[in-house]
PDB file of N, CA, C and O in Angstrom:
ATOM      1  N   UNK A   1      -6.539 -23.657   8.750  1.00  0.00           N
ATOM      2  CA  UNK A   1      -5.319 -22.993   8.285  1.00  0.00           C
ATOM      3  C   UNK A   1      -5.221 -21.634   8.984  1.00  0.00           C
ATOM      4  O   UNK A   1      -6.224 -20.946   9.173  1.00  0.00           O
ATOM      5  N   UNK A   2      -4.077 -21.286   9.336  1.00  0.00           N
ATOM      6  CA  UNK A   2      -3.834 -20.007  10.034  1.00  0.00           C
ATOM      7  C   UNK A   2      -2.575 -19.393   9.464  1.00  0.00           C
ATOM      8  O   UNK A   2      -1.470 -19.908   9.631  1.00  0.00           O
ATOM      9  N   UNK A   3      -2.769 -18.313   8.809  1.00  0.00           N
ATOM     10  CA  UNK A   3      -1.787 -17.425   8.115  1.00  0.00           C
ATOM     11  C   UNK A   3      -1.497 -16.071   8.773  1.00  0.00           C
ATOM     12  O   UNK A   3      -2.375 -15.513   9.431  1.00  0.00           O
ATOM     13  N   UNK A   4      -0.400 -15.587   8.624  1.00  0.00           N
ATOM     14  CA  UNK A   4      -0.177 -14.224   9.152  1.00  0.00           C
ATOM     15  C   UNK A   4       0.706 -13.541   8.227  1.00  0.00           C
ATOM     16  O   UNK A   4       1.801 -13.968   7.863  1.00  0.00           O
ATOM     17  N   UNK A   5       0.116 -12.361   7.838  1.00  0.00           N
ATOM     18  CA  UNK A   5       0.853 -11.509   6.898  1.00  0.00           C
ATOM     19  C   UNK A   5       1.211 -10.210   7.700  1.00  0.00           C
ATOM     20  O   UNK A   5       0.439  -9.658   8.483  1.00  0.00           O
ATOM     21  N   UNK A   6       2.445  -9.806   7.413  1.00  0.00           N
ATOM     22  CA  UNK A   6       2.876  -8.533   8.071  1.00  0.00           C
ATOM     23  C   UNK A   6       3.039  -7.507   6.983  1.00  0.00           C
ATOM     24  O   UNK A   6       3.445  -7.809   5.861  1.00  0.00           O
ATOM     25  N   UNK A   7       2.691  -6.213   7.366  1.00  0.00           N
ATOM     26  CA  UNK A   7       2.932  -5.117   6.434  1.00  0.00           C
ATOM     27  C   UNK A   7       4.174  -4.376   6.948  1.00  0.00           C
ATOM     28  O   UNK A   7       4.291  -4.026   8.123  1.00  0.00           O
ATOM     29  N   UNK A   8       5.112  -4.155   5.979  1.00  0.00           N
ATOM     30  CA  UNK A   8       6.301  -3.442   6.298  1.00  0.00           C
ATOM     31  C   UNK A   8       6.191  -2.048   5.585  1.00  0.00           C
ATOM     32  O   UNK A   8       5.895  -1.975   4.392  1.00  0.00           O
ATOM     33  N   UNK A   9       6.430  -0.991   6.327  1.00  0.00           N
ATOM     34  CA  UNK A   9       6.405   0.370   5.742  1.00  0.00           C
ATOM     35  C   UNK A   9       7.795   0.902   5.654  1.00  0.00           C
ATOM     36  O   UNK A   9       8.525   0.885   6.645  1.00  0.00           O
ATOM     37  N   UNK A  10       8.183   1.371   4.517  1.00  0.00           N
ATOM     38  CA  UNK A  10       9.574   2.000   4.364  1.00  0.00           C
ATOM     39  C   UNK A  10       9.313   3.434   3.884  1.00  0.00           C
ATOM     40  O   UNK A  10       8.476   3.654   3.009  1.00  0.00           O
ATOM     41  N   UNK A  11      10.054   4.434   4.476  1.00  0.00           N
ATOM     42  CA  UNK A  11      10.007   5.777   4.003  1.00  0.00           C
ATOM     43  C   UNK A  11      11.156   6.406   3.530  1.00  0.00           C
ATOM     44  O   UNK A  11      12.279   6.140   3.960  1.00  0.00           O
ATOM     45  N   UNK A  12      10.900   7.313   2.572  1.00  0.00           N
ATOM     46  CA  UNK A  12      11.987   8.165   1.986  1.00  0.00           C
ATOM     47  C   UNK A  12      11.368   9.502   2.045  1.00  0.00           C
ATOM     48  O   UNK A  12      10.207   9.727   1.703  1.00  0.00           O
ATOM     49  N   UNK A  13      12.314  10.499   2.557  1.00  0.00           N
ATOM     50  CA  UNK A  13      11.824  11.898   2.759  1.00  0.00           C
ATOM     51  C   UNK A  13      12.895  12.907   2.279  1.00  0.00           C
ATOM     52  O   UNK A  13      14.096  12.638   2.230  1.00  0.00           O
ATOM     53  N   UNK A  14      12.379  14.024   1.950  1.00  0.00           N
ATOM     54  CA  UNK A  14      13.244  15.200   1.683  1.00  0.00           C
ATOM     55  C   UNK A  14      12.553  16.363   2.318  1.00  0.00           C
ATOM     56  O   UNK A  14      11.654  16.179   3.138  1.00  0.00           O
ATOM     57  N   UNK A  15      12.934  17.512   1.974  1.00  0.00           N
ATOM     58  CA  UNK A  15      12.436  18.782   2.646  1.00  0.00           C
ATOM     59  C   UNK A  15      10.846  18.972   2.309  1.00  0.00           C
ATOM     60  O   UNK A  15      10.097  19.510   3.124  1.00  0.00           O
ATOM     61  N   UNK A  16      10.446  18.544   1.193  1.00  0.00           N
ATOM     62  CA  UNK A  16       8.998  18.823   0.896  1.00  0.00           C
ATOM     63  C   UNK A  16       8.091  17.567   0.745  1.00  0.00           C
ATOM     64  O   UNK A  16       6.872  17.725   0.682  1.00  0.00           O
ATOM     65  N   UNK A  17       8.627  16.361   0.686  1.00  0.00           N
ATOM     66  CA  UNK A  17       7.908  15.229   0.273  1.00  0.00           C
ATOM     67  C   UNK A  17       8.303  14.048   1.006  1.00  0.00           C
ATOM     68  O   UNK A  17       9.495  13.878   1.261  1.00  0.00           O
ATOM     69  N   UNK A  18       7.305  13.098   1.422  1.00  0.00           N
ATOM     70  CA  UNK A  18       7.417  11.841   2.039  1.00  0.00           C
ATOM     71  C   UNK A  18       6.919  10.799   1.129  1.00  0.00           C
ATOM     72  O   UNK A  18       5.816  10.937   0.598  1.00  0.00           O
ATOM     73  N   UNK A  19       7.710   9.685   0.893  1.00  0.00           N
ATOM     74  CA  UNK A  19       7.286   8.612  -0.015  1.00  0.00           C
ATOM     75  C   UNK A  19       7.214   7.422   0.937  1.00  0.00           C
ATOM     76  O   UNK A  19       8.095   7.325   1.792  1.00  0.00           O
ATOM     77  N   UNK A  20       6.225   6.485   0.866  1.00  0.00           N
ATOM     78  CA  UNK A  20       6.112   5.388   1.578  1.00  0.00           C
ATOM     79  C   UNK A  20       5.833   4.154   0.759  1.00  0.00           C
ATOM     80  O   UNK A  20       4.911   4.190  -0.055  1.00  0.00           O
ATOM     81  N   UNK A  21       6.580   3.033   0.916  1.00  0.00           N
ATOM     82  CA  UNK A  21       6.259   1.785   0.143  1.00  0.00           C
ATOM     83  C   UNK A  21       5.778   0.805   1.216  1.00  0.00           C
ATOM     84  O   UNK A  21       6.479   0.604   2.208  1.00  0.00           O
ATOM     85  N   UNK A  22       4.565   0.170   1.042  1.00  0.00           N
ATOM     86  CA  UNK A  22       4.106  -0.857   1.987  1.00  0.00           C
ATOM     87  C   UNK A  22       4.279  -2.237   1.221  1.00  0.00           C
ATOM     88  O   UNK A  22       3.847  -2.366   0.076  1.00  0.00           O
ATOM     89  N   UNK A  23       4.858  -3.153   1.821  1.00  0.00           N
ATOM     90  CA  UNK A  23       5.104  -4.493   1.316  1.00  0.00           C
ATOM     91  C   UNK A  23       4.578  -5.506   2.338  1.00  0.00           C
ATOM     92  O   UNK A  23       4.608  -5.282   3.548  1.00  0.00           O
ATOM     93  N   UNK A  24       4.083  -6.661   1.782  1.00  0.00           N
ATOM     94  CA  UNK A  24       3.581  -7.736   2.623  1.00  0.00           C
ATOM     95  C   UNK A  24       4.736  -8.817   2.800  1.00  0.00           C
ATOM     96  O   UNK A  24       5.551  -9.034   1.904  1.00  0.00           O
ATOM     97  N   UNK A  25       4.743  -9.409   3.894  1.00  0.00           N
ATOM     98  CA  UNK A  25       5.557 -10.629   4.122  1.00  0.00           C
ATOM     99  C   UNK A  25       4.768 -11.638   4.887  1.00  0.00           C
ATOM    100  O   UNK A  25       3.831 -11.298   5.608  1.00  0.00           O
ATOM    101  N   UNK A  26       5.147 -12.888   4.730  1.00  0.00           N
ATOM    102  CA  UNK A  26       4.504 -13.948   5.341  1.00  0.00           C
ATOM    103  C   UNK A  26       4.173 -15.022   4.312  1.00  0.00           C
ATOM    104  O   UNK A  26       4.152 -14.819   3.098  1.00  0.00           O
ATOM    105  N   UNK A  27       3.916 -16.181   4.907  1.00  0.00           N
ATOM    106  CA  UNK A  27       3.688 -17.413   4.042  1.00  0.00           C
ATOM    107  C   UNK A  27       2.397 -17.176   3.237  1.00  0.00           C
ATOM    108  O   UNK A  27       1.348 -16.867   3.802  1.00  0.00           O
ATOM    109  N   UNK A  28       2.496 -17.327   1.925  1.00  0.00           N
ATOM    110  CA  UNK A  28       1.348 -17.159   1.104  1.00  0.00           C
ATOM    111  C   UNK A  28       0.978 -15.694   0.744  1.00  0.00           C
ATOM    112  O   UNK A  28       0.021 -15.435   0.015  1.00  0.00           O
ATOM    113  N   UNK A  29       1.786 -14.746   1.294  1.00  0.00           N
ATOM    114  CA  UNK A  29       1.386 -13.423   0.963  1.00  0.00           C
ATOM    115  C   UNK A  29       1.599 -12.980  -0.415  1.00  0.00           C
ATOM    116  O   UNK A  29       2.657 -13.279  -0.969  1.00  0.00           O
ATOM    117  N   UNK A  30       0.708 -12.301  -1.023  1.00  0.00           N
ATOM    118  CA  UNK A  30       0.869 -12.002  -2.514  1.00  0.00           C
ATOM    119  C   UNK A  30       2.171 -10.990  -2.600  1.00  0.00           C
ATOM    120  O   UNK A  30       2.559 -10.256  -1.691  1.00  0.00           O
ATOM    121  N   UNK A  31       2.701 -11.117  -3.805  1.00  0.00           N
ATOM    122  CA  UNK A  31       3.849 -10.245  -4.131  1.00  0.00           C
ATOM    123  C   UNK A  31       3.365  -8.942  -4.580  1.00  0.00           C
ATOM    124  O   UNK A  31       3.470  -8.692  -5.781  1.00  0.00           O
ATOM    125  N   UNK A  32       2.843  -8.062  -3.787  1.00  0.00           N
ATOM    126  CA  UNK A  32       2.353  -6.768  -4.284  1.00  0.00           C
ATOM    127  C   UNK A  32       2.955  -5.745  -3.336  1.00  0.00           C
ATOM    128  O   UNK A  32       3.343  -5.979  -2.192  1.00  0.00           O
ATOM    129  N   UNK A  33       2.982  -4.444  -4.042  1.00  0.00           N
ATOM    130  CA  UNK A  33       3.375  -3.386  -3.017  1.00  0.00           C
ATOM    131  C   UNK A  33       2.406  -2.191  -3.242  1.00  0.00           C
ATOM    132  O   UNK A  33       1.785  -2.040  -4.295  1.00  0.00           O
ATOM    133  N   UNK A  34       2.327  -1.402  -2.238  1.00  0.00           N
ATOM    134  CA  UNK A  34       1.532  -0.140  -2.319  1.00  0.00           C
ATOM    135  C   UNK A  34       2.499   1.047  -2.090  1.00  0.00           C
ATOM    136  O   UNK A  34       3.485   0.987  -1.356  1.00  0.00           O
ATOM    137  N   UNK A  35       2.121   2.108  -2.781  1.00  0.00           N
ATOM    138  CA  UNK A  35       2.954   3.355  -2.742  1.00  0.00           C
ATOM    139  C   UNK A  35       2.022   4.480  -2.261  1.00  0.00           C
ATOM    140  O   UNK A  35       0.838   4.462  -2.598  1.00  0.00           O
ATOM    141  N   UNK A  36       2.496   5.417  -1.517  1.00  0.00           N
ATOM    142  CA  UNK A  36       1.836   6.547  -1.085  1.00  0.00           C
ATOM    143  C   UNK A  36       2.727   7.764  -0.860  1.00  0.00           C
ATOM    144  O   UNK A  36       3.881   7.566  -0.481  1.00  0.00           O
ATOM    145  N   UNK A  37       2.312   8.938  -1.052  1.00  0.00           N
ATOM    146  CA  UNK A  37       3.113  10.132  -0.965  1.00  0.00           C
ATOM    147  C   UNK A  37       2.408  11.206  -0.222  1.00  0.00           C
ATOM    148  O   UNK A  37       1.178  11.240  -0.276  1.00  0.00           O
ATOM    149  N   UNK A  38       3.097  12.129   0.497  1.00  0.00           N
ATOM    150  CA  UNK A  38       2.721  13.224   1.114  1.00  0.00           C
ATOM    151  C   UNK A  38       3.497  14.443   0.606  1.00  0.00           C
ATOM    152  O   UNK A  38       4.637  14.257   0.179  1.00  0.00           O
ATOM    153  N   UNK A  39       3.003  15.606   0.616  1.00  0.00           N
ATOM    154  CA  UNK A  39       3.778  16.745   0.124  1.00  0.00           C
ATOM    155  C   UNK A  39       3.430  17.953   1.255  1.00  0.00           C
ATOM    156  O   UNK A  39       2.271  18.241   1.555  1.00  0.00           O
ATOM    157  N   UNK A  40       4.460  18.524   1.757  1.00  0.00           N
ATOM    158  CA  UNK A  40       4.302  19.577   2.780  1.00  0.00           C
ATOM    159  C   UNK A  40       4.140  20.895   2.053  1.00  0.00           C
ATOM    160  O   UNK A  40       4.926  21.221   1.164  1.00  0.00           O
ATOM    161  N   UNK A  41       3.173  21.616   2.409  1.00  0.00           N
ATOM    162  CA  UNK A  41       3.018  22.942   1.953  1.00  0.00           C
ATOM    163  C   UNK A  41       4.232  23.759   2.381  1.00  0.00           C
ATOM    164  O   UNK A  41       4.606  23.667   3.550  1.00  0.00           O
ATOM    165  N   UNK A  42       4.873  24.549   1.528  1.00  0.00           N
ATOM    166  CA  UNK A  42       6.008  25.341   1.976  1.00  0.00           C
ATOM    167  C   UNK A  42       5.767  26.290   3.084  1.00  0.00           C
ATOM    168  O   UNK A  42       6.729  26.702   3.732  1.00  0.00           O
ATOM    169  N   UNK A  43       4.516  26.688   3.364  1.00  0.00           N
ATOM    170  CA  UNK A  43       4.143  27.592   4.358  1.00  0.00           C
ATOM    171  C   UNK A  43       4.025  26.868   5.664  1.00  0.00           C
ATOM    172  O   UNK A  43       4.068  27.516   6.709  1.00  0.00           O
ATOM    173  N   UNK A  44       3.873  25.527   5.675  1.00  0.00           N
ATOM    174  CA  UNK A  44       3.645  24.868   6.938  1.00  0.00           C
ATOM    175  C   UNK A  44       5.024  24.460   7.554  1.00  0.00           C
ATOM    176  O   UNK A  44       6.056  24.294   6.904  1.00  0.00           O
ATOM    177  N   UNK A  45       4.873  24.313   9.004  1.00  0.00           N
ATOM    178  CA  UNK A  45       6.099  23.897   9.812  1.00  0.00           C
ATOM    179  C   UNK A  45       6.471  22.544   9.485  1.00  0.00           C
ATOM    180  O   UNK A  45       5.573  21.716   9.329  1.00  0.00           O
ATOM    181  N   UNK A  46       7.654  22.218   9.365  1.00  0.00           N
ATOM    182  CA  UNK A  46       8.087  20.704   9.138  1.00  0.00           C
ATOM    183  C   UNK A  46       7.577  19.886  10.271  1.00  0.00           C
ATOM    184  O   UNK A  46       7.689  20.267  11.436  1.00  0.00           O
ATOM    185  N   UNK A  47       6.991  18.712   9.918  1.00  0.00           N
ATOM    186  CA  UNK A  47       6.658  17.723  10.927  1.00  0.00           C
ATOM    187  C   UNK A  47       6.664  16.428  10.239  1.00  0.00           C
ATOM    188  O   UNK A  47       5.735  16.087   9.506  1.00  0.00           O
ATOM    189  N   UNK A  48       7.780  15.640  10.479  1.00  0.00           N
ATOM    190  CA  UNK A  48       8.062  14.381   9.769  1.00  0.00           C
ATOM    191  C   UNK A  48       6.891  13.380  10.178  1.00  0.00           C
ATOM    192  O   UNK A  48       6.463  12.615   9.313  1.00  0.00           O
ATOM    193  N   UNK A  49       6.416  13.360  11.321  1.00  0.00           N
ATOM    194  CA  UNK A  49       5.435  12.324  11.735  1.00  0.00           C
ATOM    195  C   UNK A  49       4.198  12.513  10.926  1.00  0.00           C
ATOM    196  O   UNK A  49       3.647  11.532  10.425  1.00  0.00           O
ATOM    197  N   UNK A  50       3.753  13.658  10.778  1.00  0.00           N
ATOM    198  CA  UNK A  50       2.508  13.954   9.854  1.00  0.00           C
ATOM    199  C   UNK A  50       2.637  13.447   8.498  1.00  0.00           C
ATOM    200  O   UNK A  50       1.783  12.726   7.982  1.00  0.00           O
ATOM    201  N   UNK A  51       3.732  13.833   7.904  1.00  0.00           N
ATOM    202  CA  UNK A  51       4.034  13.516   6.562  1.00  0.00           C
ATOM    203  C   UNK A  51       4.078  11.875   6.385  1.00  0.00           C
ATOM    204  O   UNK A  51       3.582  11.310   5.411  1.00  0.00           O
ATOM    205  N   UNK A  52       4.672  11.266   7.350  1.00  0.00           N
ATOM    206  CA  UNK A  52       4.736   9.853   7.429  1.00  0.00           C
ATOM    207  C   UNK A  52       3.338   9.200   7.561  1.00  0.00           C
ATOM    208  O   UNK A  52       3.011   8.239   6.864  1.00  0.00           O
ATOM    209  N   UNK A  53       2.575   9.730   8.433  1.00  0.00           N
ATOM    210  CA  UNK A  53       1.163   9.212   8.669  1.00  0.00           C
ATOM    211  C   UNK A  53       0.361   9.289   7.276  1.00  0.00           C
ATOM    212  O   UNK A  53      -0.346   8.364   6.876  1.00  0.00           O
ATOM    213  N   UNK A  54       0.540  10.425   6.627  1.00  0.00           N
ATOM    214  CA  UNK A  54      -0.411  10.612   5.435  1.00  0.00           C
ATOM    215  C   UNK A  54       0.181   9.690   4.376  1.00  0.00           C
ATOM    216  O   UNK A  54      -0.599   8.971   3.751  1.00  0.00           O
ATOM    217  N   UNK A  55       1.416   9.643   4.130  1.00  0.00           N
ATOM    218  CA  UNK A  55       2.104   8.757   3.141  1.00  0.00           C
ATOM    219  C   UNK A  55       1.838   7.191   3.458  1.00  0.00           C
ATOM    220  O   UNK A  55       1.647   6.400   2.534  1.00  0.00           O
ATOM    221  N   UNK A  56       1.837   6.817   4.714  1.00  0.00           N
ATOM    222  CA  UNK A  56       1.584   5.433   5.088  1.00  0.00           C
ATOM    223  C   UNK A  56       0.077   5.193   4.845  1.00  0.00           C
ATOM    224  O   UNK A  56      -0.235   4.147   4.276  1.00  0.00           O
ATOM    225  N   UNK A  57      -0.763   5.948   5.173  1.00  0.00           N
ATOM    226  CA  UNK A  57      -2.174   5.770   4.921  1.00  0.00           C
ATOM    227  C   UNK A  57      -2.428   5.495   3.471  1.00  0.00           C
ATOM    228  O   UNK A  57      -3.072   4.527   3.066  1.00  0.00           O
ATOM    229  N   UNK A  58      -1.831   6.496   2.651  1.00  0.00           N
ATOM    230  CA  UNK A  58      -2.016   6.256   1.203  1.00  0.00           C
ATOM    231  C   UNK A  58      -1.340   5.053   0.635  1.00  0.00           C
ATOM    232  O   UNK A  58      -1.888   4.513  -0.325  1.00  0.00           O
ATOM    233  N   UNK A  59      -0.219   4.558   1.099  1.00  0.00           N
ATOM    234  CA  UNK A  59       0.426   3.438   0.719  1.00  0.00           C
ATOM    235  C   UNK A  59      -0.413   2.238   1.057  1.00  0.00           C
ATOM    236  O   UNK A  59      -0.633   1.394   0.188  1.00  0.00           O
ATOM    237  N   UNK A  60      -0.898   2.115   2.287  1.00  0.00           N
ATOM    238  CA  UNK A  60      -1.785   1.015   2.787  1.00  0.00           C
ATOM    239  C   UNK A  60      -3.067   0.926   1.915  1.00  0.00           C
ATOM    240  O   UNK A  60      -3.523  -0.163   1.567  1.00  0.00           O
ATOM    241  N   UNK A  61      -3.624   2.095   1.578  1.00  0.00           N
ATOM    242  CA  UNK A  61      -4.813   2.116   0.762  1.00  0.00           C
ATOM    243  C   UNK A  61      -4.487   1.553  -0.596  1.00  0.00           C
ATOM    244  O   UNK A  61      -5.258   0.758  -1.133  1.00  0.00           O
ATOM    245  N   UNK A  62      -3.324   1.958  -1.189  1.00  0.00           N
ATOM    246  CA  UNK A  62      -2.984   1.443  -2.527  1.00  0.00           C
ATOM    247  C   UNK A  62      -2.619   0.004  -2.340  1.00  0.00           C
ATOM    248  O   UNK A  62      -2.866  -0.751  -3.281  1.00  0.00           O
ATOM    249  N   UNK A  63      -2.072  -0.478  -1.272  1.00  0.00           N
ATOM    250  CA  UNK A  63      -1.633  -1.783  -1.154  1.00  0.00           C
ATOM    251  C   UNK A  63      -3.100  -2.669  -1.059  1.00  0.00           C
ATOM    252  O   UNK A  63      -3.168  -3.789  -1.566  1.00  0.00           O
ATOM    253  N   UNK A  64      -4.083  -2.141  -0.465  1.00  0.00           N
ATOM    254  CA  UNK A  64      -5.368  -2.872  -0.479  1.00  0.00           C
ATOM    255  C   UNK A  64      -5.853  -2.988  -1.882  1.00  0.00           C
ATOM    256  O   UNK A  64      -6.268  -4.094  -2.228  1.00  0.00           O
ATOM    257  N   UNK A  65      -5.862  -2.018  -2.731  1.00  0.00           N
ATOM    258  CA  UNK A  65      -6.335  -2.091  -4.047  1.00  0.00           C
ATOM    259  C   UNK A  65      -5.470  -3.101  -4.901  1.00  0.00           C
ATOM    260  O   UNK A  65      -5.947  -3.767  -5.821  1.00  0.00           O
ATOM    261  N   UNK A  66      -4.153  -3.146  -4.503  1.00  0.00           N
ATOM    262  CA  UNK A  66      -3.321  -4.042  -5.333  1.00  0.00           C
ATOM    263  C   UNK A  66      -3.564  -5.466  -4.899  1.00  0.00           C
ATOM    264  O   UNK A  66      -3.437  -6.350  -5.746  1.00  0.00           O
ATOM    265  N   UNK A  67      -3.911  -5.785  -3.620  1.00  0.00           N
ATOM    266  CA  UNK A  67      -4.246  -7.132  -3.178  1.00  0.00           C
ATOM    267  C   UNK A  67      -5.572  -7.587  -3.946  1.00  0.00           C
ATOM    268  O   UNK A  67      -5.685  -8.704  -4.450  1.00  0.00           O
ATOM    269  N   UNK A  68      -6.619  -6.549  -3.984  1.00  0.00           N
ATOM    270  CA  UNK A  68      -7.842  -6.983  -4.596  1.00  0.00           C
ATOM    271  C   UNK A  68      -7.606  -7.216  -6.189  1.00  0.00           C
ATOM    272  O   UNK A  68      -8.215  -8.086  -6.812  1.00  0.00           O
ATOM    273  N   UNK A  69      -6.737  -6.417  -6.726  1.00  0.00           N
ATOM    274  CA  UNK A  69      -6.488  -6.655  -8.161  1.00  0.00           C
ATOM    275  C   UNK A  69      -5.801  -8.047  -8.315  1.00  0.00           C
ATOM    276  O   UNK A  69      -6.073  -8.752  -9.286  1.00  0.00           O
ATOM    277  N   UNK A  70      -4.963  -8.423  -7.417  1.00  0.00           N
ATOM    278  CA  UNK A  70      -4.258  -9.752  -7.483  1.00  0.00           C
ATOM    279  C   UNK A  70      -5.341 -10.884  -7.298  1.00  0.00           C
ATOM    280  O   UNK A  70      -5.334 -11.883  -8.018  1.00  0.00           O
ATOM    281  N   UNK A  71      -6.198 -10.699  -6.380  1.00  0.00           N
ATOM    282  CA  UNK A  71      -7.205 -11.660  -6.095  1.00  0.00           C
ATOM    283  C   UNK A  71      -8.217 -11.734  -7.372  1.00  0.00           C
ATOM    284  O   UNK A  71      -8.604 -12.816  -7.813  1.00  0.00           O
ATOM    285  N   UNK A  72      -8.567 -10.603  -7.868  1.00  0.00           N
ATOM    286  CA  UNK A  72      -9.441 -10.678  -9.100  1.00  0.00           C
ATOM    287  C   UNK A  72      -8.730 -11.441 -10.206  1.00  0.00           C
ATOM    288  O   UNK A  72      -9.373 -12.247 -10.878  1.00  0.00           O
ATOM    289  N   UNK A  73      -7.401 -11.225 -10.439  1.00  0.00           N
ATOM    290  CA  UNK A  73      -6.847 -11.883 -11.415  1.00  0.00           C
ATOM    291  C   UNK A  73      -6.793 -13.375 -11.260  1.00  0.00           C
ATOM    292  O   UNK A  73      -6.878 -14.119 -12.237  1.00  0.00           O
ATOM    293  N   UNK A  74      -6.634 -13.871  -9.863  1.00  0.00           N
ATOM    294  CA  UNK A  74      -6.523 -15.236  -9.474  1.00  0.00           C
ATOM    295  C   UNK A  74      -8.016 -15.794  -9.796  1.00  0.00           C
ATOM    296  O   UNK A  74      -8.165 -16.833 -10.439  1.00  0.00           O
ATOM    297  N   UNK A  75      -9.036 -15.086  -9.339  1.00  0.00           N
ATOM    298  CA  UNK A  75     -10.324 -15.609  -9.695  1.00  0.00           C
ATOM    299  C   UNK A  75     -10.651 -15.795 -11.166  1.00  0.00           C
ATOM    300  O   UNK A  75     -11.187 -16.821 -11.586  1.00  0.00           O
ATOM    301  N   UNK A  76     -10.314 -14.774 -11.930  1.00  0.00           N
ATOM    302  CA  UNK A  76     -10.493 -14.834 -13.495  1.00  0.00           C
ATOM    303  C   UNK A  76      -9.664 -15.997 -14.018  1.00  0.00           C
ATOM    304  O   UNK A  76     -10.079 -16.646 -14.978  1.00  0.00           O
ATOM    305  N   UNK A  77      -8.560 -16.273 -13.454  1.00  0.00           N
ATOM    306  CA  UNK A  77      -7.634 -17.376 -13.988  1.00  0.00           C
ATOM    307  C   UNK A  77      -8.436 -18.726 -13.767  1.00  0.00           C
ATOM    308  O   UNK A  77      -8.391 -19.617 -14.615  1.00  0.00           O
ATOM    309  N   UNK A  78      -9.131 -18.842 -12.662  1.00  0.00           N
ATOM    310  CA  UNK A  78      -9.899 -20.073 -12.290  1.00  0.00           C
ATOM    311  C   UNK A  78     -11.200 -20.187 -13.009  1.00  0.00           C
ATOM    312  O   UNK A  78     -11.584 -21.255 -13.485  1.00  0.00           O
ATOM    313  N   UNK A  79     -11.849 -19.117 -13.081  1.00  0.00           N
ATOM    314  CA  UNK A  79     -13.209 -19.220 -13.641  1.00  0.00           C
ATOM    315  C   UNK A  79     -13.422 -18.902 -15.023  1.00  0.00           C
ATOM    316  O   UNK A  79     -14.475 -19.184 -15.594  1.00  0.00           O
ATOM    317  N   UNK A  80     -12.315 -18.238 -15.662  1.00  0.00           N
ATOM    318  CA  UNK A  80     -12.395 -17.791 -16.969  1.00  0.00           C
ATOM    319  C   UNK A  80     -13.447 -16.810 -17.338  1.00  0.00           C
ATOM    320  O   UNK A  80     -13.910 -16.678 -18.471  1.00  0.00           O
ATOM    321  N   UNK A  81     -13.834 -16.036 -16.131  1.00  0.00           N
ATOM    322  CA  UNK A  81     -14.927 -15.032 -16.250  1.00  0.00           C
ATOM    323  C   UNK A  81     -14.440 -13.793 -15.504  1.00  0.00           C
ATOM    324  O   UNK A  81     -13.654 -13.928 -14.566  1.00  0.00           O
ATOM    325  N   UNK A  82     -14.861 -12.635 -15.872  1.00  0.00           N
ATOM    326  CA  UNK A  82     -14.525 -11.361 -15.182  1.00  0.00           C
ATOM    327  C   UNK A  82     -14.942 -11.453 -13.736  1.00  0.00           C
ATOM    328  O   UNK A  82     -16.005 -11.954 -13.369  1.00  0.00           O
ATOM    329  N   UNK A  83     -13.999 -10.916 -12.917  1.00  0.00           N
ATOM    330  CA  UNK A  83     -14.259 -10.848 -11.510  1.00  0.00           C
ATOM    331  C   UNK A  83     -14.544  -9.459 -11.058  1.00  0.00           C
ATOM    332  O   UNK A  83     -13.706  -8.630 -11.413  1.00  0.00           O
ATOM    333  N   UNK A  84     -15.548  -9.028 -10.351  1.00  0.00           N
ATOM    334  CA  UNK A  84     -15.788  -7.681  -9.978  1.00  0.00           C
ATOM    335  C   UNK A  84     -15.684  -7.571  -8.478  1.00  0.00           C
ATOM    336  O   UNK A  84     -16.607  -7.942  -7.753  1.00  0.00           O
ATOM    337  N   UNK A  85     -14.567  -7.064  -8.014  1.00  0.00           N
ATOM    338  CA  UNK A  85     -14.362  -6.918  -6.593  1.00  0.00           C
ATOM    339  C   UNK A  85     -14.284  -5.414  -6.323  1.00  0.00           C
ATOM    340  O   UNK A  85     -13.903  -4.640  -7.202  1.00  0.00           O
ATOM    341  N   UNK A  86     -14.640  -5.012  -5.123  1.00  0.00           N
ATOM    342  CA  UNK A  86     -14.460  -3.543  -4.792  1.00  0.00           C
ATOM    343  C   UNK A  86     -14.092  -3.479  -3.389  1.00  0.00           C
ATOM    344  O   UNK A  86     -14.346  -4.436  -2.658  1.00  0.00           O
ATOM    345  N   UNK A  87     -13.490  -2.388  -2.927  1.00  0.00           N
ATOM    346  CA  UNK A  87     -13.000  -2.096  -1.598  1.00  0.00           C
ATOM    347  C   UNK A  87     -14.160  -1.809  -0.698  1.00  0.00           C
ATOM    348  O   UNK A  87     -13.970  -1.533   0.487  1.00  0.00           O
TER     349      UNK A  87
END
């Protein structure tokens, strides 16, 4: 079996904050999303790229946790016992 999942990152920005949503696509990909945010210190120079990098990293980290939670729920549904997964 060969599957391929893709991560899609979408950004929303304003003067002080960047939000990122990470979603998966692909056959068999779980329907989960990750969210991450960054906030610019008002004293810092604006730099969209840095805000996006931080928000994307946080969204991907959150997405990883959401995938693990989904997998744990799937394991528990099959075994009827608590699953203990960690990153």
